[in-house]
C-alpha atoms as one frame of an Amber mdcrd trajectory, in Angstrom:
protein
  41.398 -42.786 138.058  43.613 -40.630 140.246  43.107 -36.866 140.215  45.856
 -35.277 138.148  45.185 -31.556 138.182  45.896 -29.245 141.096  42.300 -27.981
 140.972  40.904 -31.528 141.261  43.160 -32.282 144.234  42.159 -28.987 145.851
  38.467 -29.794 145.453  38.894 -33.174 147.140  40.934 -31.736 149.962  38.584
 -28.809 150.492  35.738 -31.227 151.144  37.775 -33.040 153.783  38.998 -29.822
 155.400  35.485 -28.413 155.596  34.448 -31.385 157.705  36.971 -30.724 160.450
  34.963 -29.443 163.418  37.658 -27.135 164.754  38.377 -25.640 161.382  34.686
 -25.215 160.676  34.217 -23.348 163.948  37.115 -21.062 163.125  35.710 -20.399
 159.690  32.292 -19.619 161.150  33.809 -17.113 163.544  35.936 -15.428 160.908
  34.499 -12.779 158.576  33.508 -14.157 155.214  35.981 -13.363 152.415  34.799
 -11.508 149.325  32.999 -13.781 146.871  35.574 -13.068 144.193  38.575 -13.960
 146.368  38.514 -17.726 146.948  41.030 -18.783 149.586  43.632 -21.220 148.234
  43.541 -24.762 149.623  46.677 -25.847 151.476  47.916 -29.019 149.801  50.282
 -29.612 152.725  47.965 -29.344 155.751  49.379 -29.810 159.231  47.712 -31.798
 161.996  48.523 -32.011 165.691  48.522 -35.575 167.038  47.959 -35.616 170.800
  48.877 -38.791 172.690  49.262 -39.905 176.283  53.045 -39.744 175.767  53.223
 -36.280 174.207  52.337 -34.566 170.954  53.732 -34.395 167.447  52.799 -32.586
 164.244  52.196 -34.137 160.831  52.471 -32.396 157.486  50.489 -34.246 154.831
  51.233 -34.251 151.102  48.038 -33.999 149.091  49.972 -33.283 145.907  51.676
 -36.680 145.904  49.039 -38.744 147.745  45.679 -36.984 147.245  43.375 -39.960
 147.798  45.236 -41.163 150.885  45.340 -37.680 152.425  41.638 -37.054 151.826
  40.840 -40.494 153.264  42.919 -39.750 156.383  41.394 -36.289 156.806  37.891
 -37.756 156.703  38.740 -40.170 159.513  40.195 -37.243 161.458  37.012 -35.232
 160.914  34.925 -38.197 162.114  36.920 -38.379 165.360  37.882 -41.919 164.412
  41.339 -41.785 165.967  40.427 -40.389 169.380  40.840 -43.184 171.937  42.762
 -45.537 169.647  45.978 -47.200 170.767  49.405 -47.758 169.331  48.965 -51.510
 168.904  52.280 -52.232 167.183  55.631 -50.819 168.306  58.833 -52.257 166.854
  62.094 -50.419 167.651  64.164 -49.858 164.539  61.102 -50.272 162.325  57.716
 -48.589 162.900  55.042 -47.533 165.362  51.509 -48.271 164.178  48.040 -47.213
 165.272  44.660 -45.972 164.161  42.597 -49.137 164.280  41.908 -50.396 167.809
  40.362 -49.142 171.048  41.814 -49.743 174.515  39.893 -53.029 174.780  41.326
 -54.133 171.399  37.959 -53.872 169.679  38.426 -52.726 166.108  37.032 -49.452
 164.856  34.721 -49.642 161.865  36.188 -48.316 158.640  35.056 -47.126 155.247
  35.954 -48.717 151.944  39.702 -48.999 151.257  41.524 -46.511 149.060  43.646
 -47.231 145.987  47.325 -47.784 146.675  49.359 -44.621 145.975  52.770 -46.077
 146.787  54.110 -45.132 143.360  53.910 -41.421 144.145  57.657 -40.883 144.578
  57.547 -40.563 148.378  59.866 -43.023 150.100  59.452 -44.766 153.456  62.178
 -42.739 155.160  62.548 -42.022 158.867  59.816 -39.668 160.004  57.331 -40.377
 157.220  53.763 -41.572 157.766  52.317 -44.324 155.606  49.020 -46.147 155.171
  49.022 -49.637 156.694  47.367 -52.418 154.748  46.960 -56.166 154.473  48.342
 -58.406 151.739  45.983 -56.928 149.177  47.808 -53.818 147.909  44.540 -51.851
 147.811  43.289 -52.795 151.286  44.427 -49.700 153.244  41.713 -47.967 155.278
  42.344 -46.126 158.574  45.471 -47.602 160.144  48.732 -45.732 159.730  52.350
 -46.214 160.686  55.330 -43.928 161.178  58.778 -45.002 160.078  61.338 -44.912
 162.885  64.188 -45.538 160.427  64.624 -45.589 156.664  62.444 -48.510 155.548
  62.974 -48.416 151.814  62.042 -52.094 151.657  58.441 -50.878 151.988  58.733
 -48.845 148.782  57.309 -50.260 145.554  59.312 -52.209 143.015  58.514 -52.884
 139.365  57.401 -56.369 140.418  55.201 -55.445 143.410  53.238 -52.737 145.172
  54.653 -50.878 148.137  53.205 -49.030 151.125  51.952 -45.525 150.402  53.646
 -42.616 152.168  51.400 -39.566 152.512  53.209 -37.169 154.827  55.893 -36.685
 157.437  56.429 -35.685 161.041  57.655 -32.085 161.216  57.637 -31.540 164.997
  57.883 -33.764 168.057  59.619 -36.819 166.637  61.281 -37.329 170.003  57.836
 -38.424 171.255  57.810 -41.265 168.735  61.379 -42.234 169.548  60.274 -42.436
 173.186  57.258 -44.579 172.313  59.539 -46.941 170.396  61.452 -47.712 173.604
  58.413 -48.802 175.625  58.381 -52.472 176.692  56.119 -54.639 174.529  54.620
 -58.096 174.527  51.407 -59.900 173.610  48.135 -58.034 173.893  44.572 -58.675
 172.732  44.636 -60.589 169.446  48.314 -59.800 168.850  51.064 -62.240 169.839
  53.780 -59.594 170.188  54.856 -55.942 169.799  51.989 -54.452 171.850  53.023
 -51.842 174.453  52.506 -53.257 177.953  51.330 -49.842 179.073  48.658 -48.671
 176.661  49.567 -45.555 174.693  46.559 -43.702 173.326  45.918 -41.124 170.662
  43.601 -38.668 172.374  43.007 -36.293 169.465  44.106 -35.443 165.948  43.184
 -32.038 164.588  44.483 -28.721 163.308  47.228 -27.196 165.445  46.108 -24.279
 167.591  46.257 -20.971 165.810  49.002 -18.817 167.229  47.615 -15.441 168.320
  49.132 -12.528 166.461  51.830 -10.624 168.269  50.423  -7.570 170.022  50.938
  -4.383 168.106  53.441  -1.970 169.542  51.877   0.865 171.486  51.741   4.010
 169.399  54.304   6.571 170.278  52.799   9.629 171.881  53.283  12.724 169.761
  55.862  15.151 171.063  54.433  18.010 173.031  54.403  21.217 171.043  57.040
  23.690 172.014  55.759  26.311 174.418  55.098  29.560 172.656  56.910  32.628
 173.999  54.361  35.323 174.662  54.972  38.499 172.739  56.723  41.219 174.688
  54.447  43.608 176.490  53.947  46.797 174.596  55.844  49.741 176.007  53.782
  51.845 178.334  52.098  54.743 176.697  53.137  58.151 177.974
């Protein structure tokens, strides 16, 4: 059964967020909040994807695709995606990655997650979806990003679709650039593999922007000089 309430989604996401090494380190360094003031869980977390062709930022949607987002965040926390390649690049369609190392060996995965393609999110340009095989509930770690509107991947009353679970909010020009790279056969794939390997080097929380320095306090105005009282008249 899919989690329906906001509190249930938050609990699932909190477990995945707590596993992120960078976030955990930041939390350890920060002062603990009061016990009565629980910090709200961000249901639209952002992640920085660093690649050998540049970086882009994802914003995930845990309200619409809670199981898929938590699944993805767990792979991120495990470091699963570091060193994986974009193994499928099709201009005018998608770029796909998350499953294979440079030598085309496949990364081990956990059990698949239920298909959440009926969540109302469409396969539009800039969205990220969970790749799968013919079985609609076979999605694990591989993901794809839509280079154009691919509404043919959305569900229909007669069939399952491909679950969208977020979107690119910064750096889409990096993906457009990747889509133009020459491709051909590679490893076990007969086509659509970049001839020059393009790697994901890291996925994690974006760096925290330091707060702007506070303005220097204005020095108080010097007090007005006091006029000494007039000297008393000489006594006769």
